[in-house]
N, CA, C and O of each residue as an XYZ file, in Angstrom:
452
protein
N     -21.956     11.572    -16.362
C     -22.011     12.537    -15.293
C     -23.347     12.470    -14.547
O     -23.426     12.820    -13.370
N     -24.382     12.021    -15.235
C     -25.697     11.977    -14.614
C     -25.726     11.032    -13.422
O     -26.450     11.272    -12.455
N     -24.929      9.937    -13.484
C     -24.949      8.989    -12.369
C     -24.307      9.588    -11.121
O     -24.726      9.281    -10.006
N     -23.293     10.443    -11.296
C     -22.703     11.112    -10.131
C     -23.687     12.098     -9.516
O     -23.792     12.208     -8.295
N     -24.398     12.804    -10.367
C     -25.410     13.734     -9.853
C     -26.497     12.974     -9.088
O     -27.022     13.444     -8.078
N     -26.812     11.798     -9.600
C     -27.837     11.000     -8.927
C     -27.327     10.430     -7.611
O     -28.063     10.383     -6.625
N     -26.051      9.990     -7.591
C     -25.463      9.462     -6.360
C     -25.387     10.526     -5.268
O     -25.643     10.253     -4.096
N     -25.034     11.736     -5.672
C     -24.899     12.826     -4.710
C     -26.229     13.514     -4.422
O     -26.292     14.436     -3.608
N     -27.289     13.068     -5.089
C     -28.633     13.613     -4.930
C     -28.677     15.112     -5.238
O     -29.207     15.913     -4.468
N     -28.110     15.452     -6.372
C     -28.154     16.835     -6.841
C     -29.322     16.947     -7.807
O     -29.337     16.254     -8.824
N     -30.306     17.802     -7.520
C     -31.457     17.918     -8.423
C     -31.049     18.517     -9.775
O     -30.053     19.232     -9.883
N     -31.828     18.210    -10.775
C     -31.485     18.684    -12.115
C     -31.667     20.186    -12.241
O     -31.112     20.796    -13.155
N     -32.431     20.795    -11.346
C     -32.626     22.244    -11.398
C     -31.444     23.020    -10.819
O     -31.312     24.219    -11.066
N     -30.590     22.353    -10.057
C     -29.417     23.013     -9.480
C     -28.395     23.259    -10.574
O     -28.096     22.372    -11.374
N     -27.865     24.471    -10.601
C     -26.888     24.824    -11.634
C     -25.487     24.635    -11.080
O     -24.890     25.551    -10.515
N     -24.972     23.406    -11.258
C     -23.607     23.075    -10.859
C     -22.861     22.606    -12.083
O     -23.400     21.887    -12.924
N     -21.622     23.019    -12.172
C     -20.812     22.576    -13.303
C     -20.379     21.138    -13.085
O     -20.399     20.619    -11.969
N     -19.988     20.512    -14.182
C     -19.523     19.129    -14.092
C     -18.253     19.023    -13.256
O     -18.040     18.016    -12.580
N     -17.413     20.047    -13.296
C     -16.179     20.034    -12.505
C     -16.485     20.013    -11.011
O     -15.849     19.278    -10.255
N     -17.448     20.812    -10.587
C     -17.804     20.830     -9.166
C     -18.386     19.496     -8.722
O     -18.120     19.028     -7.615
N     -19.181     18.889     -9.595
C     -19.749     17.586     -9.275
C     -18.639     16.540     -9.161
O     -18.667     15.704     -8.257
N     -17.658     16.580    -10.077
C     -16.540     15.641    -10.015
C     -15.727     15.829     -8.740
O     -15.323     14.844     -8.122
N     -15.482     17.065     -8.335
C     -14.738     17.322     -7.103
C     -15.473     16.777     -5.887
O     -14.855     16.185     -5.002
N     -16.768     16.970     -5.837
C     -17.554     16.436     -4.722
C     -17.512     14.908     -4.706
O     -17.411     14.292     -3.645
N     -17.591     14.310     -5.884
C     -17.598     12.844     -5.969
C     -16.257     12.261     -5.535
O     -16.231     11.245     -4.840
N     -15.142     12.879     -5.926
C     -13.840     12.345     -5.523
C     -13.638     12.480     -4.027
O     -13.044     11.596     -3.409
N     -14.111     13.556     -3.431
C     -13.991     13.701     -1.982
C     -14.807     12.640     -1.253
O     -14.360     12.102     -0.240
N     -15.990     12.337     -1.756
C     -16.832     11.313     -1.142
C     -16.181      9.940     -1.240
O     -16.210      9.164     -0.284
N     -15.587      9.637     -2.405
C     -14.958      8.332     -2.592
C     -13.783      8.153     -1.639
O     -13.612      7.080     -1.061
N     -12.980      9.187     -1.472
C     -11.820      9.076     -0.589
C     -12.250      8.808      0.844
O     -11.659      7.971      1.526
N     -13.272      9.513      1.303
C     -13.709      9.291      2.679
C     -14.335      7.904      2.829
O     -14.213      7.279      3.883
N     -14.992      7.432      1.799
C     -15.591      6.102      1.845
C     -14.514      5.025      1.930
O     -14.641      4.082      2.712
N     -13.466      5.158      1.139
C     -12.381      4.180      1.151
C     -11.681      4.187      2.511
O     -11.342      3.129      3.041
N     -11.464      5.370      3.071
C     -10.820      5.456      4.389
C     -11.680      4.800      5.459
O     -11.157      4.112      6.335
N     -12.979      5.000      5.399
C     -13.877      4.398      6.380
C     -13.888      2.874      6.251
O     -13.886      2.164      7.257
N     -13.898      2.379      5.028
C     -13.884      0.934      4.812
C     -12.596      0.329      5.349
O     -12.627     -0.702      6.021
N     -11.459      0.963      5.059
C     -10.174      0.456      5.550
C     -10.119      0.438      7.069
O      -9.597     -0.503      7.666
N     -10.661      1.486      7.698
C     -10.648      1.555      9.156
C     -11.477      0.420      9.749
O     -11.056     -0.222     10.711
N     -12.641      0.177      9.183
C     -13.486     -0.904      9.687
C     -12.856     -2.268      9.455
O     -12.975     -3.157     10.298
N     -12.186     -2.443      8.318
C     -11.485     -3.695      8.063
C     -10.385     -3.913      9.094
O     -10.198     -5.026      9.586
N      -9.666     -2.856      9.415
C      -8.560     -2.983     10.364
C      -9.062     -3.293     11.768
O      -8.457     -4.102     12.472
N     -10.151     -2.669     12.186
C     -10.672     -2.957     13.518
C     -11.205     -4.388     13.589
O     -11.025     -5.072     14.597
N     -11.859     -4.837     12.519
C     -12.342     -6.218     12.492
C     -11.178     -7.197     12.487
O     -11.239     -8.242     13.134
N     -10.124     -6.863     11.761
C      -8.955     -7.725     11.714
C      -8.332     -7.857     13.107
O      -7.938     -8.954     13.504
N      -8.242     -6.772     13.836
C      -7.708     -6.838     15.191
C      -8.548     -7.737     16.073
O      -8.018     -8.513     16.868
N      -9.841     -7.632     15.934
C     -10.768     -8.469     16.704
C     -10.560     -9.946     16.382
O     -10.478    -10.779     17.286
N     -10.474    -10.265     15.101
C     -10.338    -11.649     14.669
C      -8.981    -12.219     15.086
O      -8.902    -13.361     15.537
N      -7.919    -11.433     14.938
C      -6.588    -11.934     15.255
C      -6.408    -12.186     16.748
O      -5.740    -13.143     17.139
N      -6.988    -11.348     17.569
C      -6.860    -11.555     19.008
C      -7.658    -12.775     19.461
O      -7.309    -13.408     20.457
N      -8.719    -13.106     18.742
C      -9.517    -14.282     19.078
C      -8.768    -15.565     18.773
O      -8.776    -16.498     19.576
N      -8.113    -15.618     17.606
C      -7.253    -16.741     17.269
C      -7.947    -18.032     16.903
O      -7.432    -19.107     17.212
N      -9.082    -17.968     16.263
C      -9.789    -19.204     15.882
C      -9.671    -19.421     14.370
O      -8.660    -19.059     13.769
N     -10.677    -19.995     13.772
C     -10.635    -20.346     12.359
C     -10.479    -19.114     11.474
O      -9.799    -19.168     10.449
N     -11.102    -18.010     11.860
C     -10.982    -16.788     11.070
C      -9.532    -16.319     10.997
O      -9.108    -15.745      9.995
N      -8.790    -16.563     12.047
C      -7.375    -16.211     12.080
C      -6.624    -16.968     10.988
O      -5.802    -16.393     10.274
N      -6.915    -18.261     10.866
C      -6.261    -19.068      9.834
C      -6.634    -18.605      8.430
O      -5.791    -18.586      7.532
N      -7.886    -18.236      8.245
C      -8.341    -17.827      6.922
C      -7.704    -16.504      6.508
O      -7.263    -16.363      5.367
N      -7.650    -15.543      7.411
C      -7.106    -14.229      7.038
C      -5.601    -14.256      6.852
O      -5.073    -13.504      6.033
N      -4.900    -15.095      7.584
C      -3.456    -15.176      7.388
C      -3.102    -16.042      6.192
O      -1.986    -15.957      5.680
N      -4.027    -16.869      5.739
C      -3.796    -17.672      4.544
C      -2.970    -18.915      4.805
O      -2.328    -19.420      3.885
N      -2.963    -19.421      6.014
C      -2.164    -20.593      6.340
C      -3.034    -21.851      6.340
O      -3.155    -22.537      7.356
N      -3.621    -22.135      5.214
C      -4.416    -23.352      5.061
C      -3.642    -24.324      4.196
O      -2.833    -23.915      3.363
N      -3.882    -25.593      4.387
C      -3.166    -26.600      3.632
C      -3.639    -26.688      2.197
O      -4.654    -26.103      1.820
N      -2.886    -27.429      1.407
C      -3.270    -27.632      0.019
C      -2.307    -26.962     -0.936
O      -1.355    -26.300     -0.524
N      -2.574    -27.145     -2.232
C      -1.711    -26.567     -3.250
C      -2.201    -25.187     -3.660
O      -3.387    -24.871     -3.568
N      -1.264    -24.385     -4.110
C      -1.625    -23.090     -4.672
C      -1.927    -23.269     -6.156
O      -1.403    -24.176     -6.803
N      -2.761    -22.410     -6.673
C      -3.057    -22.499     -8.094
C      -1.891    -21.917     -8.893
O      -1.054    -21.201     -8.343
N      -1.839    -22.223    -10.176
C      -0.706    -21.812    -11.008
C      -0.828    -20.380    -11.507
O       0.175    -19.771    -11.880
N      -2.020    -19.841    -11.518
C      -2.199    -18.495    -12.059
C      -1.768    -17.443    -11.041
O      -1.251    -17.768     -9.972
N      -1.985    -16.205    -11.384
C      -1.596    -15.096    -10.507
C      -2.348    -15.179     -9.182
O      -3.558    -15.405     -9.155
N      -1.625    -14.996     -8.099
C      -2.222    -15.130     -6.779
C      -3.074    -13.911     -6.452
O      -2.769    -12.791     -6.862
N      -4.134    -14.149     -5.713
C      -4.991    -13.061     -5.283
C      -4.305    -12.270     -4.187
O      -3.479    -12.792     -3.438
N      -4.666    -11.005     -4.113
C      -4.112    -10.179     -3.047
C      -4.830    -10.513     -1.749
O      -6.059    -10.558     -1.702
N      -4.067    -10.741     -0.711
C      -4.648    -11.115      0.568
C      -5.089     -9.861      1.323
O      -4.596     -8.761      1.073
N      -6.011    -10.050      2.235
C      -6.485     -8.942      3.063
C      -5.338     -8.380      3.879
O      -5.219     -7.166      4.046
N      -4.509     -9.252      4.379
C      -3.399     -8.833      5.231
C      -2.403     -7.962      4.482
O      -1.866     -7.011      5.050
N      -2.149     -8.271      3.220
C      -1.194     -7.477      2.447
C      -1.692     -6.054      2.251
O      -0.933     -5.097      2.397
N      -2.971     -5.920      1.919
C      -3.533     -4.592      1.716
C      -3.563     -3.762      2.989
O      -3.255     -2.571      2.961
N      -3.928     -4.380      4.098
C      -3.977     -3.644      5.362
C      -2.585     -3.302      5.877
O      -2.390     -2.250      6.487
N      -1.619     -4.180      5.637
C      -0.250     -3.900      6.087
C       0.322     -2.693      5.356
O       1.017     -1.874      5.958
N       0.035     -2.575      4.061
C       0.528     -1.407      3.335
C      -0.231     -0.151      3.733
O       0.359      0.927      3.797
N      -1.542     -0.268      4.005
C      -2.319      0.914      4.408
C      -1.875      1.425      5.768
O      -1.750      2.633      5.972
N      -1.639      0.515      6.691
C      -1.221      0.914      8.031
C       0.212      1.418      8.019
O       0.578      2.268      8.831
N       1.015      0.907      7.116
C       2.400      1.344      7.030
C       3.338      0.477      7.838
O       4.452      0.894      8.159
N       2.905     -0.713      8.167
C       3.747     -1.618      8.949
C       4.817     -2.250      8.083
O       5.831     -2.721      8.597
N       4.610     -2.269      6.796
C       5.602     -2.852      5.904
C       5.361     -4.326      5.660
O       4.949     -4.717      4.568
N       5.613     -5.141      6.659
C       5.473     -6.580      6.504
C       4.228     -7.073      7.247
O       3.757     -6.447      8.196
N       3.726     -8.187      6.795
C       2.549     -8.783      7.415
C       2.883     -9.275      8.821
O       2.046     -9.193      9.720
N       4.085     -9.780      9.016
C       4.474    -10.277     10.335
C       4.514     -9.155     11.368
O       4.151     -9.360     12.526
N       4.957     -7.965     10.947
C       4.940     -6.822     11.864
C       3.510     -6.442     12.232
O       3.228     -6.062     13.368
N       2.617     -6.551     11.259
C       1.211     -6.241     11.515
C       0.612     -7.252     12.490
O      -0.120     -6.876     13.406
N       0.918     -8.520     12.295
C       0.395     -9.550     13.195
C       0.931     -9.385     14.614
O       0.221     -9.663     15.581
N       2.176     -8.936     14.743
C       2.744     -8.707     16.076
C       2.079     -7.509     16.742
O       1.877     -7.503     17.956
N       1.740     -6.498     15.952
C       1.123     -5.287     16.507
C      -0.321     -5.535     16.940
O      -0.826     -4.853     17.832
N      -0.983     -6.500     16.319
C      -2.384     -6.782     16.646
C      -2.524     -7.271     18.088
O      -3.534     -7.002     18.738
N      -1.535     -7.973     18.580
C      -1.608     -8.527     19.935
C      -1.720     -7.445     21.003
O      -2.384     -7.641     22.021
N      -1.069     -6.297     20.773
C      -1.153     -5.177     21.709
C      -2.275     -4.253     21.244
O      -2.135     -3.569     20.230
N      -3.370     -4.231     21.969
C      -4.565     -3.506     21.547
C      -4.336     -1.998     21.443
O      -4.811     -1.369     20.498
N      -3.622     -1.416     22.392
C      -3.382      0.026     22.358
C      -2.505      0.424     21.179
O      -2.772      1.429     20.520
N      -1.469     -0.350     20.909
C      -0.610     -0.084     19.756
C      -1.404     -0.201     18.466
O      -1.228      0.605     17.553
N      -2.276     -1.199     18.384
C      -3.083     -1.409     17.182
C      -4.031     -0.233     16.942
O      -4.188      0.225     15.810
N      -4.658      0.249     18.008
C      -5.557      1.396     17.868
C      -4.801      2.633     17.406
O      -5.297      3.387     16.569
N      -3.606      2.847     17.944
C      -2.801      3.991     17.523
C      -2.403      3.891     16.055
O      -2.420      4.886     15.330
N      -2.043      2.680     15.622
C      -1.663      2.489     14.224
C      -2.842      2.759     13.291
O      -2.675      3.378     12.240
N      -4.027      2.296     13.672
C      -5.208      2.529     12.843
C      -5.538      4.016     12.798
O      -5.867      4.548     11.737
N      -5.453      4.685     13.938
C      -5.769      6.118     13.992
C      -4.794      6.916     13.132
O      -5.211      7.831     12.422
N      -3.523      6.590     13.180
C      -2.529      7.299     12.367
C      -2.761      7.056     10.882
O      -2.661      7.979     10.075
N      -3.067      5.822     10.526
C      -3.316      5.510      9.110
C      -4.579      6.225      8.626
O      -4.632      6.679      7.483
N      -5.591      6.328      9.482
C      -6.833      6.995      9.095
C      -6.604      8.485      8.903
O      -7.184      9.083      7.997
N      -5.770      9.095      9.738
C      -5.480     10.527      9.596
C      -4.695     10.814      8.320
O      -4.912     11.839      7.673
N      -3.782      9.912      7.957
C      -2.972     10.133      6.765
C      -3.746      9.926      5.480
O      -3.381     10.480      4.444
N      -4.795      9.148      5.528
C      -5.613      8.922      4.318
C      -5.216      7.660      3.625
O      -4.592      6.777      4.214
N      -5.588      7.573      2.338
C      -5.335      6.351      1.584
C      -4.051      6.425      0.820
O      -3.688      5.473      0.129
């Protein structure tokens, strides 16, 4: 619990229960995750509209063999589920229209994680 108090900069002289500290910490984490997702989505829109090497890397369409072990989760899969588009192809189609993309990000940010 001491590390949460230190992260939130709560002095040791303040009389706060551990429950209150935990509630504050969970609220901070949720807002942090939402902010990170929003920034990832805006950067993704920027990269996809540009259509250069970064586009190939984020979509995962590079040549070569896949490894035999469990596949890593792609950035596109996580953002597609957060935005609520369902499929990655729907997300890629929405990126082309800047106004639609901004609306999708705003709606996902309002709904939370």
